[in-house]
mmCIF file of the C-alpha atoms, coordinates in Angstrom:
data_MODEL
# 
_entry.id   MODEL 
# 
loop_
_atom_site.group_PDB 
_atom_site.id 
_atom_site.type_symbol 
_atom_site.label_atom_id 
_atom_site.label_alt_id 
_atom_site.label_comp_id 
_atom_site.label_asym_id 
_atom_site.label_entity_id 
_atom_site.label_seq_id 
_atom_site.pdbx_PDB_ins_code 
_atom_site.Cartn_x 
_atom_site.Cartn_y 
_atom_site.Cartn_z 
_atom_site.occupancy 
_atom_site.B_iso_or_equiv 
_atom_site.pdbx_formal_charge 
_atom_site.auth_seq_id 
_atom_site.auth_comp_id 
_atom_site.auth_asym_id 
_atom_site.auth_atom_id 
_atom_site.pdbx_PDB_model_num 
ATOM 1   C CA . UNK A 1 1   ? -32.904 -28.620 -17.814 1.00 0.00 ? 1   UNK A CA 1 
ATOM 2   C CA . UNK A 1 2   ? -32.863 -32.349 -17.572 1.00 0.00 ? 2   UNK A CA 1 
ATOM 3   C CA . UNK A 1 3   ? -34.279 -34.321 -14.601 1.00 0.00 ? 3   UNK A CA 1 
ATOM 4   C CA . UNK A 1 4   ? -31.073 -35.423 -13.733 1.00 0.00 ? 4   UNK A CA 1 
ATOM 5   C CA . UNK A 1 5   ? -29.308 -31.962 -13.344 1.00 0.00 ? 5   UNK A CA 1 
ATOM 6   C CA . UNK A 1 6   ? -32.055 -30.590 -11.181 1.00 0.00 ? 6   UNK A CA 1 
ATOM 7   C CA . UNK A 1 7   ? -32.226 -34.221 -8.040  1.00 0.00 ? 7   UNK A CA 1 
ATOM 8   C CA . UNK A 1 8   ? -29.090 -33.464 -8.123  1.00 0.00 ? 8   UNK A CA 1 
ATOM 9   C CA . UNK A 1 9   ? -29.019 -29.754 -7.227  1.00 0.00 ? 9   UNK A CA 1 
ATOM 10  C CA . UNK A 1 10  ? -31.881 -30.911 -5.353  1.00 0.00 ? 10  UNK A CA 1 
ATOM 11  C CA . UNK A 1 11  ? -29.642 -32.739 -3.695  1.00 0.00 ? 11  UNK A CA 1 
ATOM 12  C CA . UNK A 1 12  ? -27.013 -29.736 -3.049  1.00 0.00 ? 12  UNK A CA 1 
ATOM 13  C CA . UNK A 1 13  ? -29.365 -27.724 -1.645  1.00 0.00 ? 13  UNK A CA 1 
ATOM 14  C CA . UNK A 1 14  ? -31.202 -30.226 0.860   1.00 0.00 ? 14  UNK A CA 1 
ATOM 15  C CA . UNK A 1 15  ? -26.958 -31.166 1.745   1.00 0.00 ? 15  UNK A CA 1 
ATOM 16  C CA . UNK A 1 16  ? -26.184 -27.308 2.319   1.00 0.00 ? 16  UNK A CA 1 
ATOM 17  C CA . UNK A 1 17  ? -29.549 -26.836 4.739   1.00 0.00 ? 17  UNK A CA 1 
ATOM 18  C CA . UNK A 1 18  ? -28.490 -29.193 6.173   1.00 0.00 ? 18  UNK A CA 1 
ATOM 19  C CA . UNK A 1 19  ? -25.562 -29.006 6.672   1.00 0.00 ? 19  UNK A CA 1 
ATOM 20  C CA . UNK A 1 20  ? -26.308 -25.591 8.159   1.00 0.00 ? 20  UNK A CA 1 
ATOM 21  C CA . UNK A 1 21  ? -29.011 -26.365 10.635  1.00 0.00 ? 21  UNK A CA 1 
ATOM 22  C CA . UNK A 1 22  ? -25.617 -28.275 11.983  1.00 0.00 ? 22  UNK A CA 1 
ATOM 23  C CA . UNK A 1 23  ? -23.792 -26.031 12.175  1.00 0.00 ? 23  UNK A CA 1 
ATOM 24  C CA . UNK A 1 24  ? -25.653 -23.796 13.874  1.00 0.00 ? 24  UNK A CA 1 
ATOM 25  C CA . UNK A 1 25  ? -27.162 -26.681 16.328  1.00 0.00 ? 25  UNK A CA 1 
ATOM 26  C CA . UNK A 1 26  ? -23.707 -27.506 17.274  1.00 0.00 ? 26  UNK A CA 1 
ATOM 27  C CA . UNK A 1 27  ? -23.443 -23.234 18.030  1.00 0.00 ? 27  UNK A CA 1 
ATOM 28  C CA . UNK A 1 28  ? -25.502 -22.711 20.304  1.00 0.00 ? 28  UNK A CA 1 
ATOM 29  C CA . UNK A 1 29  ? -25.166 -25.836 22.073  1.00 0.00 ? 29  UNK A CA 1 
ATOM 30  C CA . UNK A 1 30  ? -22.404 -24.676 22.601  1.00 0.00 ? 30  UNK A CA 1 
ATOM 31  C CA . UNK A 1 31  ? -23.628 -20.860 23.571  1.00 0.00 ? 31  UNK A CA 1 
ATOM 32  C CA . UNK A 1 32  ? -26.012 -22.594 26.513  1.00 0.00 ? 32  UNK A CA 1 
ATOM 33  C CA . UNK A 1 33  ? -23.129 -24.595 27.898  1.00 0.00 ? 33  UNK A CA 1 
ATOM 34  C CA . UNK A 1 34  ? -19.991 -22.804 28.113  1.00 0.00 ? 34  UNK A CA 1 
ATOM 35  C CA . UNK A 1 35  ? -21.307 -19.446 26.776  1.00 0.00 ? 35  UNK A CA 1 
ATOM 36  C CA . UNK A 1 36  ? -18.317 -16.812 26.057  1.00 0.00 ? 36  UNK A CA 1 
ATOM 37  C CA . UNK A 1 37  ? -14.895 -18.766 26.525  1.00 0.00 ? 37  UNK A CA 1 
ATOM 38  C CA . UNK A 1 38  ? -12.241 -17.235 27.868  1.00 0.00 ? 38  UNK A CA 1 
ATOM 39  C CA . UNK A 1 39  ? -8.511  -18.157 27.574  1.00 0.00 ? 39  UNK A CA 1 
ATOM 40  C CA . UNK A 1 40  ? -5.486  -17.423 29.243  1.00 0.00 ? 40  UNK A CA 1 
ATOM 41  C CA . UNK A 1 41  ? -4.530  -14.909 27.086  1.00 0.00 ? 41  UNK A CA 1 
ATOM 42  C CA . UNK A 1 42  ? -7.795  -13.273 28.705  1.00 0.00 ? 42  UNK A CA 1 
ATOM 43  C CA . UNK A 1 43  ? -7.464  -12.006 31.949  1.00 0.00 ? 43  UNK A CA 1 
ATOM 44  C CA . UNK A 1 44  ? -9.388  -9.764  32.757  1.00 0.00 ? 44  UNK A CA 1 
ATOM 45  C CA . UNK A 1 45  ? -13.006 -9.453  31.802  1.00 0.00 ? 45  UNK A CA 1 
ATOM 46  C CA . UNK A 1 46  ? -16.322 -8.798  31.336  1.00 0.00 ? 46  UNK A CA 1 
ATOM 47  C CA . UNK A 1 47  ? -19.248 -10.222 30.760  1.00 0.00 ? 47  UNK A CA 1 
ATOM 48  C CA . UNK A 1 48  ? -23.352 -9.355  31.555  1.00 0.00 ? 48  UNK A CA 1 
ATOM 49  C CA . UNK A 1 49  ? -25.671 -9.628  34.278  1.00 0.00 ? 49  UNK A CA 1 
ATOM 50  C CA . UNK A 1 50  ? -27.357 -13.149 33.482  1.00 0.00 ? 50  UNK A CA 1 
ATOM 51  C CA . UNK A 1 51  ? -24.351 -14.398 30.574  1.00 0.00 ? 51  UNK A CA 1 
ATOM 52  C CA . UNK A 1 52  ? -23.107 -17.636 31.481  1.00 0.00 ? 52  UNK A CA 1 
ATOM 53  C CA . UNK A 1 53  ? -19.163 -17.756 30.651  1.00 0.00 ? 53  UNK A CA 1 
ATOM 54  C CA . UNK A 1 54  ? -16.364 -20.506 30.446  1.00 0.00 ? 54  UNK A CA 1 
ATOM 55  C CA . UNK A 1 55  ? -12.529 -20.428 32.025  1.00 0.00 ? 55  UNK A CA 1 
ATOM 56  C CA . UNK A 1 56  ? -10.466 -22.563 29.373  1.00 0.00 ? 56  UNK A CA 1 
ATOM 57  C CA . UNK A 1 57  ? -7.362  -24.529 30.530  1.00 0.00 ? 57  UNK A CA 1 
ATOM 58  C CA . UNK A 1 58  ? -5.660  -26.902 28.332  1.00 0.00 ? 58  UNK A CA 1 
ATOM 59  C CA . UNK A 1 59  ? -5.437  -30.558 30.087  1.00 0.00 ? 59  UNK A CA 1 
ATOM 60  C CA . UNK A 1 60  ? -3.268  -32.588 28.817  1.00 0.00 ? 60  UNK A CA 1 
ATOM 61  C CA . UNK A 1 61  ? -5.386  -36.008 30.879  1.00 0.00 ? 61  UNK A CA 1 
ATOM 62  C CA . UNK A 1 62  ? -6.649  -37.252 34.072  1.00 0.00 ? 62  UNK A CA 1 
ATOM 63  C CA . UNK A 1 63  ? -4.712  -40.691 33.172  1.00 0.00 ? 63  UNK A CA 1 
ATOM 64  C CA . UNK A 1 64  ? -1.258  -38.520 33.938  1.00 0.00 ? 64  UNK A CA 1 
ATOM 65  C CA . UNK A 1 65  ? -2.386  -36.744 36.452  1.00 0.00 ? 65  UNK A CA 1 
ATOM 66  C CA . UNK A 1 66  ? -3.694  -33.569 35.728  1.00 0.00 ? 66  UNK A CA 1 
ATOM 67  C CA . UNK A 1 67  ? -6.390  -32.021 38.238  1.00 0.00 ? 67  UNK A CA 1 
ATOM 68  C CA . UNK A 1 68  ? -6.858  -27.592 37.628  1.00 0.00 ? 68  UNK A CA 1 
ATOM 69  C CA . UNK A 1 69  ? -9.475  -26.905 40.505  1.00 0.00 ? 69  UNK A CA 1 
ATOM 70  C CA . UNK A 1 70  ? -10.950 -23.670 40.740  1.00 0.00 ? 70  UNK A CA 1 
ATOM 71  C CA . UNK A 1 71  ? -11.897 -20.671 43.386  1.00 0.00 ? 71  UNK A CA 1 
ATOM 72  C CA . UNK A 1 72  ? -13.676 -17.836 42.714  1.00 0.00 ? 72  UNK A CA 1 
ATOM 73  C CA . UNK A 1 73  ? -13.493 -15.045 45.736  1.00 0.00 ? 73  UNK A CA 1 
ATOM 74  C CA . UNK A 1 74  ? -16.991 -13.723 45.893  1.00 0.00 ? 74  UNK A CA 1 
ATOM 75  C CA . UNK A 1 75  ? -20.110 -14.248 44.882  1.00 0.00 ? 75  UNK A CA 1 
ATOM 76  C CA . UNK A 1 76  ? -20.739 -11.701 41.696  1.00 0.00 ? 76  UNK A CA 1 
ATOM 77  C CA . UNK A 1 77  ? -20.524 -15.590 40.383  1.00 0.00 ? 77  UNK A CA 1 
ATOM 78  C CA . UNK A 1 78  ? -21.668 -18.804 40.209  1.00 0.00 ? 78  UNK A CA 1 
ATOM 79  C CA . UNK A 1 79  ? -20.339 -22.043 38.854  1.00 0.00 ? 79  UNK A CA 1 
ATOM 80  C CA . UNK A 1 80  ? -21.619 -23.800 36.894  1.00 0.00 ? 80  UNK A CA 1 
ATOM 81  C CA . UNK A 1 81  ? -19.368 -27.101 36.622  1.00 0.00 ? 81  UNK A CA 1 
ATOM 82  C CA . UNK A 1 82  ? -16.602 -27.597 34.923  1.00 0.00 ? 82  UNK A CA 1 
ATOM 83  C CA . UNK A 1 83  ? -16.617 -30.007 31.574  1.00 0.00 ? 83  UNK A CA 1 
ATOM 84  C CA . UNK A 1 84  ? -13.529 -31.420 29.718  1.00 0.00 ? 84  UNK A CA 1 
ATOM 85  C CA . UNK A 1 85  ? -13.447 -31.440 26.764  1.00 0.00 ? 85  UNK A CA 1 
ATOM 86  C CA . UNK A 1 86  ? -10.831 -34.256 24.334  1.00 0.00 ? 86  UNK A CA 1 
ATOM 87  C CA . UNK A 1 87  ? -8.503  -32.417 21.959  1.00 0.00 ? 87  UNK A CA 1 
ATOM 88  C CA . UNK A 1 88  ? -8.795  -35.849 19.546  1.00 0.00 ? 88  UNK A CA 1 
ATOM 89  C CA . UNK A 1 89  ? -12.478 -36.621 17.324  1.00 0.00 ? 89  UNK A CA 1 
ATOM 90  C CA . UNK A 1 90  ? -12.573 -39.506 18.426  1.00 0.00 ? 90  UNK A CA 1 
ATOM 91  C CA . UNK A 1 91  ? -12.493 -39.523 22.118  1.00 0.00 ? 91  UNK A CA 1 
ATOM 92  C CA . UNK A 1 92  ? -15.733 -37.064 21.581  1.00 0.00 ? 92  UNK A CA 1 
ATOM 93  C CA . UNK A 1 93  ? -17.922 -39.395 19.966  1.00 0.00 ? 93  UNK A CA 1 
ATOM 94  C CA . UNK A 1 94  ? -17.067 -42.602 21.680  1.00 0.00 ? 94  UNK A CA 1 
ATOM 95  C CA . UNK A 1 95  ? -15.755 -41.582 25.520  1.00 0.00 ? 95  UNK A CA 1 
ATOM 96  C CA . UNK A 1 96  ? -11.998 -41.955 25.825  1.00 0.00 ? 96  UNK A CA 1 
ATOM 97  C CA . UNK A 1 97  ? -10.538 -43.798 28.035  1.00 0.00 ? 97  UNK A CA 1 
ATOM 98  C CA . UNK A 1 98  ? -11.412 -44.414 31.579  1.00 0.00 ? 98  UNK A CA 1 
ATOM 99  C CA . UNK A 1 99  ? -9.623  -41.275 32.862  1.00 0.00 ? 99  UNK A CA 1 
ATOM 100 C CA . UNK A 1 100 ? -7.969  -41.139 29.831  1.00 0.00 ? 100 UNK A CA 1 
ATOM 101 C CA . UNK A 1 101 ? -7.585  -38.458 26.263  1.00 0.00 ? 101 UNK A CA 1 
ATOM 102 C CA . UNK A 1 102 ? -6.228  -34.559 26.577  1.00 0.00 ? 102 UNK A CA 1 
ATOM 103 C CA . UNK A 1 103 ? -8.194  -31.769 25.584  1.00 0.00 ? 103 UNK A CA 1 
ATOM 104 C CA . UNK A 1 104 ? -9.745  -28.417 27.173  1.00 0.00 ? 104 UNK A CA 1 
ATOM 105 C CA . UNK A 1 105 ? -11.276 -28.290 30.870  1.00 0.00 ? 105 UNK A CA 1 
ATOM 106 C CA . UNK A 1 106 ? -13.662 -25.208 31.413  1.00 0.00 ? 106 UNK A CA 1 
ATOM 107 C CA . UNK A 1 107 ? -15.077 -24.326 33.841  1.00 0.00 ? 107 UNK A CA 1 
ATOM 108 C CA . UNK A 1 108 ? -18.194 -22.286 33.637  1.00 0.00 ? 108 UNK A CA 1 
ATOM 109 C CA . UNK A 1 109 ? -20.040 -19.843 35.982  1.00 0.00 ? 109 UNK A CA 1 
ATOM 110 C CA . UNK A 1 110 ? -23.277 -17.776 35.626  1.00 0.00 ? 110 UNK A CA 1 
ATOM 111 C CA . UNK A 1 111 ? -23.100 -13.504 36.257  1.00 0.00 ? 111 UNK A CA 1 
ATOM 112 C CA . UNK A 1 112 ? -25.181 -13.768 39.139  1.00 0.00 ? 112 UNK A CA 1 
ATOM 113 C CA . UNK A 1 113 ? -24.574 -9.696  40.941  1.00 0.00 ? 113 UNK A CA 1 
ATOM 114 C CA . UNK A 1 114 ? -22.567 -6.996  39.762  1.00 0.00 ? 114 UNK A CA 1 
ATOM 115 C CA . UNK A 1 115 ? -19.027 -5.750  40.857  1.00 0.00 ? 115 UNK A CA 1 
ATOM 116 C CA . UNK A 1 116 ? -15.931 -6.939  40.035  1.00 0.00 ? 116 UNK A CA 1 
ATOM 117 C CA . UNK A 1 117 ? -14.363 -10.665 41.476  1.00 0.00 ? 117 UNK A CA 1 
ATOM 118 C CA . UNK A 1 118 ? -10.926 -12.647 40.784  1.00 0.00 ? 118 UNK A CA 1 
ATOM 119 C CA . UNK A 1 119 ? -11.156 -16.667 39.909  1.00 0.00 ? 119 UNK A CA 1 
ATOM 120 C CA . UNK A 1 120 ? -8.237  -18.945 40.568  1.00 0.00 ? 120 UNK A CA 1 
ATOM 121 C CA . UNK A 1 121 ? -7.461  -21.909 38.346  1.00 0.00 ? 121 UNK A CA 1 
ATOM 122 C CA . UNK A 1 122 ? -4.988  -23.824 39.871  1.00 0.00 ? 122 UNK A CA 1 
ATOM 123 C CA . UNK A 1 123 ? -2.951  -27.193 38.071  1.00 0.00 ? 123 UNK A CA 1 
ATOM 124 C CA . UNK A 1 124 ? -1.628  -29.788 39.746  1.00 0.00 ? 124 UNK A CA 1 
ATOM 125 C CA . UNK A 1 125 ? 0.055   -32.389 38.404  1.00 0.00 ? 125 UNK A CA 1 
ATOM 126 C CA . UNK A 1 126 ? 0.553   -35.761 40.281  1.00 0.00 ? 126 UNK A CA 1 
ATOM 127 C CA . UNK A 1 127 ? -0.981  -33.868 43.706  1.00 0.00 ? 127 UNK A CA 1 
ATOM 128 C CA . UNK A 1 128 ? 0.243   -31.126 44.737  1.00 0.00 ? 128 UNK A CA 1 
ATOM 129 C CA . UNK A 1 129 ? 1.773   -32.658 47.877  1.00 0.00 ? 129 UNK A CA 1 
ATOM 130 C CA . UNK A 1 130 ? 4.146   -34.428 45.962  1.00 0.00 ? 130 UNK A CA 1 
ATOM 131 C CA . UNK A 1 131 ? 7.581   -32.723 45.744  1.00 0.00 ? 131 UNK A CA 1 
ATOM 132 C CA . UNK A 1 132 ? 9.360   -34.596 42.652  1.00 0.00 ? 132 UNK A CA 1 
ATOM 133 C CA . UNK A 1 133 ? 6.482   -32.589 40.466  1.00 0.00 ? 133 UNK A CA 1 
ATOM 134 C CA . UNK A 1 134 ? 5.885   -29.142 43.187  1.00 0.00 ? 134 UNK A CA 1 
ATOM 135 C CA . UNK A 1 135 ? 6.909   -27.341 40.237  1.00 0.00 ? 135 UNK A CA 1 
ATOM 136 C CA . UNK A 1 136 ? 5.072   -28.379 37.542  1.00 0.00 ? 136 UNK A CA 1 
ATOM 137 C CA . UNK A 1 137 ? 1.644   -26.881 40.173  1.00 0.00 ? 137 UNK A CA 1 
ATOM 138 C CA . UNK A 1 138 ? 0.943   -22.989 38.676  1.00 0.00 ? 138 UNK A CA 1 
ATOM 139 C CA . UNK A 1 139 ? -2.548  -20.582 39.457  1.00 0.00 ? 139 UNK A CA 1 
ATOM 140 C CA . UNK A 1 140 ? -3.826  -18.678 36.558  1.00 0.00 ? 140 UNK A CA 1 
ATOM 141 C CA . UNK A 1 141 ? -6.205  -15.424 38.021  1.00 0.00 ? 141 UNK A CA 1 
ATOM 142 C CA . UNK A 1 142 ? -8.602  -14.184 36.273  1.00 0.00 ? 142 UNK A CA 1 
ATOM 143 C CA . UNK A 1 143 ? -10.498 -10.495 37.735  1.00 0.00 ? 143 UNK A CA 1 
ATOM 144 C CA . UNK A 1 144 ? -14.263 -10.414 35.919  1.00 0.00 ? 144 UNK A CA 1 
ATOM 145 C CA . UNK A 1 145 ? -15.718 -7.847  36.258  1.00 0.00 ? 145 UNK A CA 1 
ATOM 146 C CA . UNK A 1 146 ? -20.106 -8.368  35.603  1.00 0.00 ? 146 UNK A CA 1 
ATOM 147 C CA . UNK A 1 147 ? -22.276 -5.163  34.380  1.00 0.00 ? 147 UNK A CA 1 
# 
């Protein structure tokens, strides 16, 4: 086998290994930040005590007036924050313009105590008190069972 073929083979192996490590690192980061992610297609969820999970909703961005808020009933879950992940890769690499960029908003929780609770996310477009846009307001409720 020629030296050139061995070098090319080694470079291919290095690229594959580094790519796998990078992909694994991203997956681990996402799991630690978001945990299991549930969308509007999964309104009844079950998690184990101590698990982190997130509820995901589409968001067109603060610059056009999208606003999501959360309300949990009961003490079975502990809120861990709200994050919006930009849909466009360029917005993920560099921050979107002030107040801009749509994507997905994640409300993250830790399952604290066994039992059943509900979490309601409420959406307002350009303010819930605006009569012209009040018709676009909506709520989504998840029923969460902590085992």
